[in-house]
VOPAGU-2260 file (C-alpha; in pm, 1 decimal, decimal comma):
REM VOPAGU-2260
SITE   aa  ch    i         X         Y         Z
SITE  MET   A    0   -6072,6    7465,7    3845,2
SITE  VAL   A    1   -5811,6    7740,1    3875,3
SITE  LEU   A    2   -5461,4    7599,1    3849,6
SITE  PRO   A    3   -5180,1    7750,6    4058,1
SITE  GLN   A    4   -4969,1    8006,5    3876,4
SITE  ILE   A    5   -4663,7    7859,2    3710,8
SITE  HIS   A    6   -4334,6    8045,0    3758,9
SITE  THR   A    7   -4043,6    7926,9    3545,7
SITE  ASN   A    8   -3830,9    8191,7    3717,5
SITE  ASP   A    9   -3819,9    7940,7    4003,5
SITE  ALA   A   10   -3552,6    7762,4    3798,3
SITE  PHE   A   11   -3311,2    8042,2    3894,9
SITE  HIS   A   12   -3407,6    8062,8    4262,3
SITE  TYR   A   13   -3091,7    7892,7    4390,5
SITE  HIS   A   14   -2870,5    8096,9    4160,2
SITE  TRP   A   15   -3007,6    8425,8    4288,7
SITE  MET   A   16   -2966,5    8305,5    4647,1
SITE  VAL   A   17   -2596,6    8250,9    4575,5
SITE  TRP   A   18   -2557,5    8578,4    4388,7
SITE  LYS   A   19   -2719,8    8774,0    4670,9
SITE  LEU   A   20   -2498,3    8595,7    4922,8
SITE  THR   A   21   -2180,7    8666,1    4726,0
SITE  GLY   A   22   -2239,3    9033,9    4651,3
SITE  ILE   A   23   -2403,6    9048,4    4308,8
SITE  LYS   A   24   -2737,8    9193,8    4419,4
SITE  ALA   A   25   -2872,8    9308,4    4752,6
SITE  PRO   A   26   -3177,0    9117,5    4887,9
SITE  ASN   A   27   -3505,6    9304,2    4864,9
SITE  GLY   A   28   -3539,4    9554,6    5147,4
SITE  PHE   A   29   -3175,3    9526,7    5255,4
SITE  PRO   A   30   -2997,8    9864,4    5303,6
SITE  GLN   A   31   -2775,7    9935,3    5005,3
SITE  LEU   A   32   -2474,3   10088,2    5181,9
SITE  PRO   A   33   -2407,5    9801,0    5427,7
SITE  TYR   A   34   -2456,3    9550,8    5145,2
SITE  THR   A   35   -2212,0    9738,1    4919,5
SITE  ILE   A   36   -1948,8    9730,5    5194,5
SITE  TYR   A   37   -2016,1    9359,9    5247,0
SITE  ALA   A   38   -1997,9    9285,6    4872,3
SITE  ILE   A   39   -1668,8    9473,1    4827,8
SITE  SER   A   40   -1515,7    9309,1    5134,8
SITE  ILE   A   41   -1603,9    8948,8    5049,7
SITE  ASN   A   42   -1498,0    8984,1    4687,3
SITE  LEU   A   43   -1167,3    9150,5    4770,1
SITE  PHE   A   44   -1101,1    8894,7    5043,0
SITE  VAL   A   45   -1204,5    8587,2    4844,2
SITE  THR   A   46   -1282,0    8644,2    4474,3
SITE  ILE   A   47    -957,3    8833,3    4414,8
SITE  LEU   A   48    -722,0    8724,7    4694,6
SITE  PHE   A   49    -798,1    8349,0    4688,7
SITE  PRO   A   50    -699,9    8286,4    4323,1
SITE  LEU   A   51    -405,6    8527,1    4369,9
SITE  THR   A   52    -258,1    8294,0    4635,5
SITE  LEU   A   53    -286,3    8006,7    4387,2
SITE  ILE   A   54    -125,5    8201,9    4102,9
SITE  MET   A   55     161,5    8323,0    4324,0
SITE  ASN   A   56     231,4    7967,3    4432,4
SITE  LEU   A   57     314,0    7877,1    4071,7
SITE  PHE   A   58     626,8    8092,8    4101,5
SITE  TYR   A   59     741,9    7911,6    4415,7
SITE  THR   A   60     701,7    7549,4    4304,6
SITE  ASP   A   61    1005,7    7323,9    4287,6
SITE  GLY   A   62     906,8    7067,5    4028,3
SITE  LEU   A   63     670,7    6969,6    3749,8
SITE  GLN   A   64     458,0    6763,8    3987,3
SITE  GLU   A   65     384,5    7063,8    4210,4
SITE  VAL   A   66     319,5    7279,4    3904,4
SITE  CYS   A   67      58,2    7036,1    3772,5
SITE  GLU   A   68    -102,4    6996,0    4116,0
SITE  ASN   A   69    -140,3    7371,4    4147,0
SITE  LEU   A   70    -215,6    7444,8    3781,6
SITE  THR   A   71    -536,0    7240,0    3774,1
SITE  ILE   A   72    -708,1    7429,5    4053,5
SITE  THR   A   73    -550,5    7761,3    3949,4
SITE  ILE   A   74    -694,1    7741,4    3597,4
SITE  THR   A   75   -1034,0    7626,9    3722,3
SITE  ASP   A   76   -1057,7    7884,7    3998,8
SITE  THR   A   77    -930,5    8177,2    3792,4
SITE  ILE   A   78   -1171,3    8115,6    3505,2
SITE  ALA   A   79   -1453,9    8055,8    3753,0
SITE  ASN   A   80   -1388,4    8399,0    3902,0
SITE  LEU   A   81   -1385,8    8553,7    3555,9
SITE  LYS   A   82   -1727,3    8396,5    3497,8
SITE  PHE   A   83   -1841,6    8540,7    3830,9
SITE  LEU   A   84   -1727,5    8887,1    3720,8
SITE  ASN   A   85   -1921,3    8835,7    3398,2
SITE  VAL   A   86   -2234,6    8769,4    3606,1
SITE  PHE   A   87   -2174,4    9099,0    3786,5
SITE  PHE   A   88   -2151,6    9292,6    3459,5
SITE  VAL   A   89   -2465,3    9132,5    3308,2
SITE  ARG   A   90   -2676,7    9135,6    3627,0
SITE  SER   A   91   -2915,4    9394,8    3482,9
SITE  LYS   A   92   -2983,9    9166,0    3185,8
SITE  LEU   A   93   -3040,2    8874,2    3421,9
SITE  LEU   A   94   -3299,9    9080,5    3606,9
SITE  SER   A   95   -3472,1    9179,9    3282,3
SITE  ILE   A   96   -3531,8    8813,0    3198,6
SITE  LYS   A   97   -3774,8    8778,6    3489,0
SITE  ASP   A   98   -4042,6    9001,6    3334,7
SITE  ILE   A   99   -4005,7    8839,3    2991,4
SITE  VAL   A  100   -4041,4    8488,9    3132,6
SITE  ASP   A  101   -4346,6    8594,9    3336,1
SITE  LYS   A  102   -4521,5    8702,4    3014,2
SITE  LEU   A  103   -4459,8    8361,7    2857,7
SITE  ASP   A  104   -4572,7    8179,9    3172,3
SITE  ILE   A  105   -4918,3    8335,8    3146,5
SITE  ARG   A  106   -4975,4    8171,3    2806,1
SITE  ALA   A  107   -4929,7    7823,4    2954,7
SITE  GLN   A  108   -5129,8    7883,8    3270,8
SITE  ASN   A  109   -5439,4    7682,1    3178,4
SITE  GLU   A  110   -5280,6    7434,4    2936,3
SITE  PRO   A  111   -5186,2    7105,7    3112,8
SITE  GLY   A  112   -4945,9    6992,8    2838,5
SITE  GLN   A  113   -4759,1    7321,1    2830,5
SITE  ARG   A  114   -4752,3    7342,5    3210,7
SITE  LYS   A  115   -4595,2    6997,3    3224,0
SITE  VAL   A  116   -4325,7    7097,4    2975,8
SITE  LEU   A  117   -4236,4    7410,5    3171,1
SITE  GLN   A  118   -4242,0    7232,6    3507,3
SITE  GLN   A  119   -4005,2    6969,7    3370,3
SITE  SER   A  120   -3774,9    7247,1    3249,7
SITE  VAL   A  121   -3771,5    7403,1    3597,1
SITE  GLN   A  122   -3696,5    7066,9    3757,0
SITE  THR   A  123   -3414,5    6998,1    3511,4
SITE  ALA   A  124   -3259,5    7341,3    3569,4
SITE  ARG   A  125   -3269,4    7290,4    3944,7
SITE  ALA   A  126   -3126,5    6941,0    3907,3
SITE  THR   A  127   -2818,0    7078,2    3729,9
SITE  PHE   A  128   -2760,3    7317,8    4020,5
SITE  LYS   A  129   -2794,7    7036,3    4274,6
SITE  MET   A  130   -2563,7    6812,0    4073,3
SITE  PHE   A  131   -2283,7    7069,1    4078,9
SITE  TRP   A  132   -2358,8    7136,9    4446,2
SITE  GLY   A  133   -2300,3    6770,1    4523,7
SITE  LEU   A  134   -1984,9    6755,9    4312,4
SITE  TYR   A  135   -1821,8    7061,3    4472,4
SITE  SER   A  136   -1935,2    6957,7    4821,3
SITE  PHE   A  137   -1764,3    6622,9    4773,4
SITE  GLY   A  138   -1448,2    6793,9    4651,6
SITE  THR   A  139   -1444,7    7022,1    4958,0
SITE  PHE   A  140   -1502,7    6725,7    5189,3
SITE  LEU   A  141   -1220,0    6534,9    5024,1
SITE  SER   A  142    -983,3    6827,9    5074,2
SITE  LEU   A  143   -1068,0    6828,9    5445,1
SITE  CYS   A  144   -1005,5    6454,7    5462,9
SITE  LYS   A  145    -666,9    6508,3    5298,6
SITE  ILE   A  146    -574,2    6750,6    5577,5
SITE  ALA   A  147    -701,9    6516,2    5847,2
SITE  ILE   A  148    -492,2    6217,7    5736,9
SITE  ALA   A  149    -177,8    6411,2    5644,2
SITE  ASN   A  150     133,1    6333,2    5851,6
SITE  ASP   A  151     267,5    6688,4    5826,8
SITE  ARG   A  152     104,8    7027,6    5812,9
SITE  SER   A  153     -45,2    7084,9    5471,5
SITE  LEU   A  154    -299,1    7310,4    5305,6
SITE  LEU   A  155    -632,5    7235,4    5149,2
SITE  TYR   A  156    -480,3    7332,5    4814,3
SITE  PRO   A  157    -125,9    7435,5    4721,9
SITE  ALA   A  158    -105,7    7811,2    4772,9
SITE  TRP   A  159     139,4    8083,6    4868,2
SITE  PHE   A  160     104,1    8292,0    5185,3
SITE  PRO   A  161     353,8    8543,1    5329,8
SITE  LEU   A  162     344,9    8354,8    5661,7
SITE  ASP   A  163     563,5    8083,6    5811,4
SITE  TRP   A  164     270,6    7846,6    5855,5
SITE  ARG   A  165     487,7    7534,8    5846,8
SITE  ASN   A  166     663,0    7628,2    6172,9
SITE  SER   A  167     393,0    7823,0    6356,4
SITE  MET   A  168      69,5    7667,8    6478,2
SITE  GLY   A  169     -97,3    8008,2    6511,7
SITE  GLN   A  170     -10,4    8114,3    6158,7
SITE  TYR   A  171    -106,4    7771,0    6026,5
SITE  THR   A  172    -448,3    7805,7    6189,8
SITE  ILE   A  173    -497,3    8147,5    6028,3
SITE  VAL   A  174    -393,6    8024,0    5683,6
SITE  LEU   A  175    -601,4    7707,2    5705,3
SITE  GLY   A  176    -902,6    7899,1    5834,4
SITE  TYR   A  177    -876,5    8145,4    5546,5
SITE  GLN   A  178    -840,6    7866,2    5293,0
SITE  LEU   A  179   -1144,3    7685,8    5431,3
SITE  PHE   A  180   -1356,1    8001,9    5427,4
SITE  GLY   A  181   -1235,1    8098,0    5079,3
SITE  LEU   A  182   -1286,1    7746,5    4946,6
SITE  ILE   A  183   -1645,4    7734,6    5072,4
SITE  VAL   A  184   -1727,2    8075,8    4922,2
SITE  GLN   A  185   -1557,0    7986,1    4594,4
SITE  ALA   A  186   -1737,8    7652,0    4580,9
SITE  ILE   A  187   -2073,7    7824,7    4630,7
SITE  GLN   A  188   -1987,6    8075,8    4357,9
SITE  ASP   A  189   -1873,2    7799,7    4124,2
SITE  VAL   A  190   -2196,0    7603,5    4163,6
SITE  ALA   A  191   -2396,4    7903,2    4039,7
SITE  ASN   A  192   -2136,7    8003,3    3778,1
SITE  ASP   A  193   -2124,2    7657,8    3624,1
SITE  SER   A  194   -2496,6    7581,9    3628,4
SITE  TYR   A  195   -2663,8    7908,3    3530,1
SITE  PRO   A  196   -2589,6    7887,7    3152,6
SITE  ALA   A  197   -2748,5    7542,0    3140,0
SITE  ALA   A  198   -3045,1    7662,4    3349,1
SITE  TYR   A  199   -3122,0    7957,9    3122,0
SITE  LEU   A  200   -3086,9    7744,0    2810,0
SITE  CYS   A  201   -3319,2    7485,8    2964,2
SITE  ILE   A  202   -3592,6    7741,7    3035,7
SITE  LEU   A  203   -3556,0    7902,3    2692,0
SITE  THR   A  204   -3593,5    7558,2    2532,5
SITE  GLY   A  205   -3895,8    7480,9    2750,9
SITE  HIS   A  206   -4079,3    7793,5    2637,9
SITE  LEU   A  207   -3995,2    7719,3    2275,6
SITE  ARG   A  208   -4136,7    7368,4    2319,0
SITE  ALA   A  209   -4452,2    7506,4    2483,0
SITE  LEU   A  210   -4495,1    7744,5    2188,8
SITE  GLY   A  211   -4473,3    7446,9    1952,0
SITE  LEU   A  212   -4757,3    7279,4    2140,8
SITE  ARG   A  213   -4970,4    7594,4    2107,8
SITE  VAL   A  214   -4900,9    7621,5    1735,2
SITE  ARG   A  215   -4994,4    7257,1    1671,7
SITE  LYS   A  216   -5337,8    7306,2    1831,2
SITE  ILE   A  217   -5440,0    7599,6    1611,5
SITE  GLY   A  218   -5749,2    7515,1    1410,3
SITE  LYS   A  219   -5791,7    7162,1    1543,5
SITE  ASN   A  220   -6046,9    7231,8    1815,2
SITE  SER   A  221   -6220,5    7536,8    1672,7
SITE  ASN   A  222   -6406,2    7624,2    1352,3
SITE  ASN   A  223   -6397,6    7995,8    1426,3
SITE  LEU   A  224   -6161,9    8117,0    1152,6
SITE  GLU   A  225   -6111,8    8464,9    1297,0
SITE  ALA   A  226   -6034,0    8316,6    1638,8
SITE  ASN   A  227   -5780,0    8084,1    1479,3
SITE  TYR   A  228   -5614,2    8378,7    1307,7
SITE  SER   A  229   -5597,9    8562,4    1640,1
SITE  LYS   A  230   -5433,4    8256,6    1798,0
SITE  LEU   A  231   -5175,3    8251,8    1520,8
SITE  ILE   A  232   -5095,9    8619,8    1575,5
SITE  ALA   A  233   -5062,4    8552,3    1949,1
SITE  CYS   A  234   -4818,0    8268,4    1878,4
SITE  ILE   A  235   -4613,2    8491,9    1649,0
SITE  LYS   A  236   -4595,4    8754,6    1923,2
SITE  ASP   A  237   -4486,1    8486,0    2169,7
SITE  HIS   A  238   -4218,0    8378,9    1924,0
SITE  GLN   A  239   -4094,3    8736,4    1903,7
SITE  ILE   A  240   -4072,7    8742,9    2284,1
SITE  ILE   A  241   -3875,0    8417,0    2277,9
SITE  LEU   A  242   -3640,2    8564,1    2016,8
SITE  GLU   A  243   -3590,1    8866,1    2242,8
SITE  LEU   A  244   -3518,2    8629,1    2530,8
SITE  HIS   A  245   -3273,0    8438,9    2311,1
SITE  VAL   A  246   -3080,0    8758,0    2230,4
SITE  ILE   A  247   -3055,3    8848,4    2600,3
SITE  ILE   A  248   -2942,6    8499,7    2703,4
SITE  GLN   A  249   -2690,6    8498,3    2416,9
SITE  GLY   A  250   -2539,5    8818,1    2554,4
SITE  ILE   A  251   -2534,9    8679,2    2907,9
SITE  ILE   A  252   -2379,0    8336,5    2858,2
SITE  SER   A  253   -2168,1    8384,4    2544,1
SITE  THR   A  254   -1853,8    8482,0    2735,7
SITE  ALA   A  255   -1919,0    8224,9    3007,9
SITE  CYS   A  256   -1949,8    7944,0    2751,3
SITE  LEU   A  257   -1627,8    8044,0    2576,8
SITE  ALA   A  258   -1442,8    8061,3    2909,8
SITE  GLN   A  259   -1577,4    7719,3    3000,6
SITE  PHE   A  260   -1461,4    7561,8    2674,8
SITE  ILE   A  261   -1111,8    7704,5    2723,8
SITE  CYS   A  262   -1106,4    7588,2    3085,9
SITE  SER   A  263   -1214,0    7236,6    2988,9
SITE  GLY   A  264    -938,3    7196,3    2732,8
SITE  LEU   A  265    -662,6    7328,7    2961,4
SITE  VAL   A  266    -766,5    7128,5    3267,7
SITE  GLN   A  267    -814,9    6805,0    3072,3
SITE  CYS   A  268    -461,9    6827,6    2931,0
SITE  THR   A  269    -309,0    6920,2    3267,7
SITE  VAL   A  270    -484,7    6640,4    3454,9
SITE  GLY   A  271    -395,6    6390,0    3184,4
SITE  ILE   A  272     -23,7    6472,4    3197,3
SITE  TYR   A  273     -22,9    6477,3    3577,3
SITE  VAL   A  274    -202,2    6144,1    3626,8
SITE  LEU   A  275     -18,6    5948,5    3358,9
SITE  PHE   A  276     336,9    6073,6    3392,6
SITE  ILE   A  277     394,8    6267,9    3714,7
SITE  MET   A  278     173,5    6154,4    4001,8
SITE  GLY   A  279     320,4    5905,1    4249,4
SITE  LYS   A  280     167,7    5563,8    4294,9
SITE  ASN   A  281      50,3    5627,5    4653,2
SITE  GLU   A  282    -113,2    5966,6    4596,6
SITE  ILE   A  283    -470,7    5838,6    4597,5
SITE  SER   A  284    -621,7    6162,5    4733,2
SITE  ALA   A  285    -448,2    6365,5    4461,5
SITE  LEU   A  286    -577,7    6121,9    4201,5
SITE  ILE   A  287    -936,0    6157,2    4325,6
SITE  LEU   A  288    -912,7    6537,1    4339,2
SITE  SER   A  289    -771,4    6546,0    3987,0
SITE  GLY   A  290   -1052,9    6318,3    3874,9
SITE  ILE   A  291   -1311,8    6550,4    4030,3
SITE  PHE   A  292   -1168,7    6851,8    3848,9
SITE  PHE   A  293   -1156,0    6657,5    3523,1
SITE  LEU   A  294   -1515,8    6540,9    3567,7
SITE  ALA   A  295   -1639,3    6886,1    3668,5
SITE  VAL   A  296   -1497,0    7080,3    3373,2
SITE  THR   A  297   -1598,1    6808,7    3125,1
SITE  LEU   A  298   -1949,3    6789,1    3268,7
SITE  GLU   A  299   -1988,4    7167,4    3255,6
SITE  SER   A  300   -1903,6    7177,9    2885,4
SITE  PHE   A  301   -2118,7    6874,0    2811,7
SITE  LEU   A  302   -2427,1    7017,2    2983,4
SITE  ILE   A  303   -2393,8    7351,6    2807,5
SITE  CYS   A  304   -2363,2    7178,0    2470,9
SITE  TYR   A  305   -2646,1    6935,6    2558,1
SITE  PHE   A  306   -2893,8    7211,9    2635,7
SITE  GLY   A  307   -2767,3    7416,6    2341,7
SITE  HIS   A  308   -2836,8    7116,4    2118,0
SITE  ASN   A  309   -3186,2    7079,9    2265,7
SITE  LEU   A  310   -3254,2    7446,7    2194,7
SITE  LYS   A  311   -3148,1    7407,6    1832,1
SITE  GLN   A  312   -3356,3    7090,5    1796,6
SITE  GLU   A  313   -3664,5    7253,7    1945,8
SITE  SER   A  314   -3618,8    7548,8    1712,3
SITE  GLU   A  315   -3621,5    7308,7    1416,3
SITE  ASP   A  316   -3929,7    7131,4    1554,5
SITE  LEU   A  317   -4120,7    7460,4    1560,9
SITE  THR   A  318   -4126,5    7453,6    1180,8
SITE  ASN   A  319   -4276,0    7104,7    1195,3
SITE  ALA   A  320   -4534,6    7230,3    1443,6
SITE  ILE   A  321   -4645,9    7491,2    1188,3
SITE  TYR   A  322   -4695,9    7215,8     930,7
SITE  ASP   A  323   -4897,1    7015,3    1185,3
SITE  CYS   A  324   -5155,9    7282,9    1258,5
SITE  ASN   A  325   -5486,0    7277,8    1067,9
SITE  TRP   A  326   -5388,2    7546,4     817,0
SITE  THR   A  327   -5560,2    7406,7     507,1
SITE  ASN   A  328   -5911,1    7524,8     603,3
SITE  GLN   A  329   -5816,3    7868,2     728,1
SITE  LEU   A  330   -5860,4    8220,1     590,6
SITE  PRO   A  331   -5625,6    8346,7     317,6
SITE  LYS   A  332   -5472,1    8600,5     557,4
SITE  PHE   A  333   -5404,4    8315,7     799,6
SITE  LYS   A  334   -5212,8    8126,6     530,3
SITE  ARG   A  335   -5015,7    8431,3     421,6
SITE  THR   A  336   -4916,9    8508,9     779,0
SITE  LEU   A  337   -4829,8    8144,0     839,5
SITE  VAL   A  338   -4587,4    8145,8     546,1
SITE  PHE   A  339   -4399,8    8446,0     688,7
SITE  PHE   A  340   -4396,3    8281,4    1030,9
SITE  MET   A  341   -4254,1    7963,4     879,8
SITE  MET   A  342   -3983,7    8154,9     694,7
SITE  ARG   A  343   -3868,4    8307,3    1023,3
SITE  THR   A  344   -3856,8    7971,2    1200,1
SITE  HIS   A  345   -3614,7    7841,3     938,1
SITE  ARG   A  346   -3353,8    8061,5    1106,8
SITE  HIS   A  347   -3282,8    7827,5    1394,7
SITE  ASN   A  348   -3201,3    7951,8    1743,4
SITE  VAL   A  349   -2837,2    7874,9    1821,9
SITE  ILE   A  350   -2631,1    8005,8    2113,1
SITE  LEU   A  351   -2279,2    8113,4    2015,0
SITE  ALA   A  352   -1989,0    8099,2    2260,3
SITE  GLY   A  353   -1784,9    8414,1    2215,2
SITE  ASN   A  354   -2039,4    8511,8    1946,5
SITE  TYR   A  355   -1867,1    8266,7    1713,5
SITE  ILE   A  356   -1863,5    7901,6    1832,0
SITE  PRO   A  357   -2199,9    7715,5    1821,1
SITE  VAL   A  358   -2294,8    7566,8    2157,0
SITE  ASP   A  359   -2386,5    7220,5    2030,7
SITE  PHE   A  360   -2276,1    6856,1    2047,6
SITE  PRO   A  361   -2024,5    6888,4    1758,7
SITE  THR   A  362   -1850,3    7162,6    1956,8
SITE  PHE   A  363   -1821,9    6939,1    2262,6
SITE  LEU   A  364   -1670,9    6662,7    2050,3
SITE  LEU   A  365   -1432,1    6917,6    1899,2
SITE  ILE   A  366   -1317,9    7025,3    2246,8
SITE  MET   A  367   -1247,3    6664,6    2341,3
SITE  LYS   A  368   -1062,5    6610,4    2013,1
SITE  TYR   A  369    -844,0    6918,7    2053,7
SITE  SER   A  370    -770,9    6832,5    2416,7
SITE  TYR   A  371    -657,4    6485,6    2312,9
SITE  SER   A  372    -448,1    6628,6    2028,6
SITE  VAL   A  373    -268,6    6871,3    2261,6
SITE  PHE   A  374    -224,3    6591,4    2515,9
SITE  THR   A  375     -61,0    6360,6    2260,6
SITE  LEU   A  376     164,1    6646,1    2144,1
SITE  LEU   A  377     281,7    6708,1    2500,4
SITE  VAL   A  378     344,2    6335,6    2544,2
SITE  ARG   A  379     569,9    6331,0    2239,0
SITE  LEU   A  380     759,7    6636,3    2358,0
SITE  LYS   A  381     811,9    6488,2    2702,2
């Protein structure tokens, strides 16, 4: 029975849909010139102008409460756009991953256990995208509800516009329409920006786990010593491909991870100060929005560190997989090669944020600790 071809690149299907929609890469067969004009227009109109209206509003606020209300979304949106620009600069590397992953997929084509591992990785990667989609959709819906129940004219988010929208219905409609369009585009961008590091780590971990399953089986179902040696060489070559994939993913998500860690710390402190000391008792909608931002930035950092931890753990388990294979009855050249392979696996695969900070659970705990420390310092200075 011929099994259907497995494609772990499907894990990034939603991300590429967003990136094509927001100007990163033209869809296949689409004329380049019209798409370039479209990409420049939407990114000037939204990616640059939208956060600029939030930043400018900081200079026109009248109190600490308004500053905190605006600062939370300004920090989140500005760093999200920086992550989007990072995707633009590394888009060629993102495209190169497709061919590498396809090579690894072929190895697992007729192995039910390995297929299951890779399919689970694809499902998990897609689930992270859908989770952020739901979170940002709810935040957008809540902003619309805030406008609907407001007694006076208000905006979806505090922002500055060179229009008298408070006293002109026409200008208010223009400003609100722009904010709604910009918010939807930014939310779509943010879903992809926040979920793609976790998705790529998930697929990298899945292929490392599948390799471990292949290594464990060497020599257990075959007495052909030369064939077993060939299988070992094939596994070593697959490991080299995975290491190449690791280097590419490191270069792609390193900056994004560092930006996310910084964003998490800043937003957590801002939301904490705002909720505990500034927000009025009846501002339920503001409380919920602040909670969504707090949850979003914390969840983003947690997921990155979670999948980074899984990658490190799977890298360590590969050494155990080498021990588990039937190496005792193999050829001398098999054993010599196995020793070199084992020595290489002792250098565990770890993603570094900013090429310095390990993306792992201890880092997440450190972020939470530093955020709390800064928060308590601000409380004492208050």
